[in-house]
Structures are given as C-alpha cells and as structure tokens.
N, C-alpha and C positions, 0 to 999 in steps of 0.2 A: 642183696642189703641194698636197703634206701639210707643214704646219708643226706642229713640237712647240715649246712656252713652257712653261719652266720658269718656275710662275707663282706659286711658293710665298712671294714677296715682296710680293705682291699691296696687301696692307694695310699696309706699311712706307709711312713719311712721303714717302722721296724716291724709292728705286728704283720704291716702287709706284706713284708717278703715274705715271713712264716706261711702266711697263708697260701700266697701263692706258691710257694716251692712245695709244701705239703700235696694242697687239693690238685696241682696239675701234674704231680707222679701219679698220684692214685688214681686221676682220671685213665691217665694210660696203662699202671699196671692192672686197673681192676675194670675192665672193660662190662664185666656183668653186673657192676655194682651202678646204679642210679645216684647221680649227684645234683642234690637242689642246694643251688647258692640263693642265698638274699642278700640283697644289696644293693646299690646303683646303677641303673643301665647303662649310664656313661661311664661307668668305672670297667664293668664287664667289655665292653666295648674295645677295650684295650689291649685286653689279654685272650688270645688264641684258643686257649684251652678251655675258654669256657664254651666255645662253637661246637664242642666234640658231643658226639651223637648221644651220650650217656651223661649230659647235663642238662640240667632245666632250671632257667633264671627266674627267680619273683622280683620285681621291684619293691625294695623297702628303702626309702629313706629318712626314715627317722633316727636322728641324731642317737650318737652313744651319749650314756650316762643321760639320758632323759626317760620323764614320765611316759611320754608319748612311745616309746621304744617296749616298755613293758608290756603294752596293751597290744602295739603293731605287731611286734616281732613273732610272739605265738599264734597271733588271730592267723597270720598268712601263711606260716608253716605247715605244710601237709600234716594230715592226722596218723597217718600211714608211715611216717617214720623209723626205721630202726634206732637209730641215733643221730643224735644234734651235737656238733662239732661249736663249742663257743670258745673264739681264740683268746677270749678276752675274758676279766672276771666280772663284766655288766651284764650277768646272765638274765634269761627272762625269767621272773620269779613264778608265771602262771602256767609256765609249759611242763607238762607232766609225761614227758616222753624217756627214754634213758638219754643221758649227757655225761658228754666227755669235756670236761673244761680245760684250758692253758692257764697256768699263772706264770707269768712272765717275772714280776716283781713284786714287792709290796711298798714300793715307793708312796703308794698313795698313804700308807697306813706309818711306816718309818718316819716318814720326811712331811711333819706337817706342813712347812713354808709351801709345800707343792698344792697342798689343799687347805688355799686359804679361808678360813670360816667355819662357822659351826654345822652348818650345812653339809657342806663338801665331805668335811670329814666325818658326819655321823653314816653320810652315804655309804661312803668307801667301806666304814666297820660294817653295815648292814647287809652289803653287797657282798664282800668276802665271807662273810659268815653265811649266806646264802647261795651263792656259787660253790664253797665246800661240802654245804649238807644235800644240795640237791644232785651236784653231781656223783655221777657211778665211779668216775675214774677222773684222775688230776695230772695231768700233764705237767711235768715245772723245769724250766730249762736248764735248770743248775742246780748243786748241792747247797751253794749258797740261799737262793730262793727257796728251797726247800726246809730248811732250817728258820727262815725268816717268816713261811707261815706258819710251822710249830710253835714260833714266838707269839707271832700277831693272830693265829687263829688257833688258840689252844684246843676247841673242842673239834679241830680235824680229826677225821680219822685217816691213821697212817698207812692203812691198808690200800686206800684208794691213790696215794702217791706213788708217780713213777717219773724216775728222771729221763726225760730227752732233751737232749743238747739240740740245740738249731744247727745249720749246716753254713759251708761256705761255698756259692756259686762257682764252680769250674773255672768261669771267665776268668776267677781272678787267678787262674794261677800261670794262665797264657797269654798276659797282655804284650803285644807290641806297644812300644812306645811310639809315640808320635810327632808331632810338630810339638815343640815346646810350649807348655802352658804358660810358662813365667820366665822373664829373661833375667833370674839370678835366682841361685840357690835358694831353698825354703823349706821350711817345716810345715807341717798341715795338721790342723784340727777338722775334724768334722762331727757335727753334732748342731745343737741348738743353745739357748739361752737359758733353760730353766736352772734355777740354782743348783742342783744337783750334778750340772756338767761342770761346774766348778771352773767357768771361763774367765772369771774376775782373776781369779790368783794367776791361772796359767797368763795372761796377759801382765801381770805386774811381774811375775818371773822372768818372762820375755823382756822385757824393757830393762830388768837390772841385768840379763845376761846380753842385750844387743851392743854393749860397745867390745864385746869380746868374742862375736860370731860373726860370721858374714851371711847368713841364713834370713830371709824374711819370713815371717809367719802370715800363713793364708789360711782363713777362715771360711769353709765352705758350709754352705748356708744361706739361707734368706735372710736378705742384705738388711728388709724391715725387722725381720724376728729380733737380728744384732743388735739393730740401733736402738729398737724400741721394746724387745722383750726384757730387756734386765735395767734395771736404775744405773744409768749413768756409763754407762757401756761405750757411748758414743763419748763422754768425758773423758773416760780413761784412758783413748788412745789418740787424745789431741797432742799434737806434735811427735806422733809417730804414723803419721796417716799414709808415709810411703813407704813406710816397711810392715806393716798391719793389713793386709788385704784382705777384705770381703770380696767374695765370687758372686755373690747373691745366687741365685737358682743354678744347678747345673745339672746334667743328664744322667743318666746312669753310668756311659760312655766318657762322659765328660769327666766324672768323677773319677772313675779307674785311671783316667790319663792323671789327675792333678795327683792321685796316692802314688800312682807308681814313678811316677817321676820327684815325689819329694824326699828329700836327703833324711828324713825320718817323720813319723805320725808321733804326736802329742796327746795322750788321750787323760788325761787328768781326773777322771769321774770320779764323784765322791759316792756314789752309789749306782751298783748295774747289776739287773739282773743276770745279764750274759755279758753283752758287749761285743759288738760282733765288728767293729773297724780296725780295731785290733788285729783279728784272725785275716781282715780282707787284707791289710796292708803287707802283714806277713808273708801272704800267698800271694802277692804282687812283689815281694822283695824289698818293700822298705823298712827298714828299723822300725822298731816301735818305744818310745819312752811310754810308760804307764804308773797310774797310780797304784799302791797296794793296798787299795781298798775293795772291800765286797767280793765281786764273785771273779775279778780281775785277775787274781793269782791263781783261782783255780783255772779259769779258763785259758791263761794264756802261759801256766806252767812257768820254766826258767828260760823262755825264749825270747823275753822284753827285760830292758832295763826298768828297774821299778823307783818310784821315789814317795814321799809321803805327800797326799794331797793338798793337806792343810798347813804344809810346809815350805813357803815361797820361796826360802832360799835350799831348801834340798831341791826342788824342782829346777832352781837355777842353776844349780850345781851340774845336775843332769843333763841340762839342754846345753851348756858350755863346752862339757865334757863327749858329748857327742860325736862319734866319728861315722861317716857316710861308708857302710861295708855292708857287703851283701849279706844276705841271708843263708843261713847253710842249707845244704838238701835236707838234713835229717829235720829240722825246723815246719820244710813244706812237709815233709811225710808225715810229721805229727800231725800237723793241720788236718791232711787228706783222711788220717786214720780214725782220728778222734771226731771230727766234724763235718759230717757230711751228708745233706740231705737225703738223698736215697737211704740211708739207715733211720736218721727221724722218721721218714715216710713208712717205713715200716714197722715200726714202733707206732704210729699212729694207728695203722691198719688192725695190729692187734687188740690197741685199746678200743678200737672200734667195736670187734666182732663180738 
C-alpha cells in the first residue's frame, strides 16, 4: 500500500494529535506500507516517526481553507497512491484517487458565529458536500458527529460512514506529580476562546461561586488568545486577577502536571465532536465537571458531573459542590477499553485497504 496523508495540521492541538497518533502507529505496524506525508518540513522535524524508512516527506505550506491548497495539494501528491487520508473536511477537490476523510465535527455549519460572513459559511457548505461526495470512506469521531453529518449534509451516503473514536495517550495514565505548579488549590480549564468553548459563562459562574470555594481558576492556553480572542474577556476578569490565572502556552509535560494537580477540570463546551480533555483528566485521576451538551455525555458516560452549559446558576452550584475525590479504578478501565489509539489505528488500516 502507498498511503498519502495530508499532514499540514500535524502541529494543531486537536487534529494534529489525531494525525500523530494514527500515522505513527501505522508506520510502525505496517513496515511494508509506504507513507507519503504532505506538510511543513519544520513540523516534520519535531516528530521522530517521520524519519522512518517507510516514510516520504513532501513539503507543502499551502494554508488550510485556502484557494492555494486546492491546486498545490493535488499537484504535489504522487499519482500512484492507493489511498489519500484527509484528516479534515478541507479535501482537495481536484484529486481523483481513493480518499478517506475524517469528520471531527460540523461546527462550521452548526455554529454560524464561528464562520462569520457569507463567504466562510458558503465555503463550509461547499466543502462538506465535496468531502462527503469524494470520500470513499468517512471516519467520524462520535455518534454525535455522525448525526450532525446526516443533519447538515443529508446527501451523504450512510454506507460510507464509520465510527472511529479518538484515543487517550498512555502517558496520561501514569503521571507522576512533580513540583506544585500553583501554590493554591485550583480548577482547570483547557481550551481556547472560541464562542462554543463557553469560557465567558464559566468565568461568570466561577465569580459567583468564588466566595464559597477555596480554588482558583486556571485557564490553560495562549494568553494572547484569551485576552484578545473573545470580546471583553479581559474586562470580565477585572477584580479577579488574583484568582483567575492565565498560564500562557505550556508544553505537553506542563499541561499534564496542571491537569493532574487540579482539584477538578471544568469543561463547559457548548459544542464538541469528541472532546478529549475530560478523558485525559480522568485518566490522570482528576474529577471532571462537564457540559451535558453535544458529544460530551456520549464520550464521558456516567463518569463526570454534568451541568447545563447555558445555565450559569447550575454551573455555579456544581462548582461549589465539587469535592476533591479520586477517580475510581473502573473509570480508568472504561477509558482504556473505549478510547485506545491502537484500536483507532487498526480501524483506519481497515478503511485504507
């Protein structure tokens, strides 16, 4: 098999983790397969699996969602590929070989506030239709995403659709807590300031709860994104600078320490196709308070405390009642059993054949 992979999002926080975990496993498990990775050479240099003997790297700096990618990607790909994996819906419409496409969520159609402007919304509609039509197989990361795909792209051929859950990295199950990352107990939020991440309501709920709790609120992510990304976030935390803390960018190792040492993770998202942070938190032994919306109940089951993400009062009550208790062993087994990167990679291998 000669497998092409559009790996331009390899260093992206969400989709990049999927590419890394799936491709690295397939490269090791299928030494007789030849993998052609298309992406940025500077990105490839950060990942040892790209240096394996059965890997070929092709430089491509075309931005995602651009007109340029529609010409450059199919032009640079070898013509003798057996299959091309597109890990996002921005497929090369002029590519005519076999294609497997991964759909993570339908946020660009379901949440117009993400794609502000007629052109962006039109692009998303056109590209989702093109992706589902051109794909020979479609991997969706949750049953919720499958239902959303059928809802927003009713022309999709259901026979093409396959459920492939993401996995949790093994490192999360064996974190050794190091030097304290914060000098007080705290709750943690991991994400960005896109509207569907619901950070504004979380901050409002935390402010209401703050007189009755000892924990600070630590927001993990690029500080510039938090301050500038959503209107008036900086205004919202005025007077609470000592209790609501932005970490700025942190490494994977630092992130694991922040999560493992937290009293709880709060995951207030309005819309998620999968939602990996709650699973990672539970794997690290950290309790989770989470939204009862979108895919979160499907992915987390009965293992977290739920609140309505639109109800600030409900969120506040759950925050106040949070107890620092250890995750039960059966929860760890639940995650290991249902969310394995090895299992996901095996399913992709079957889709590629």
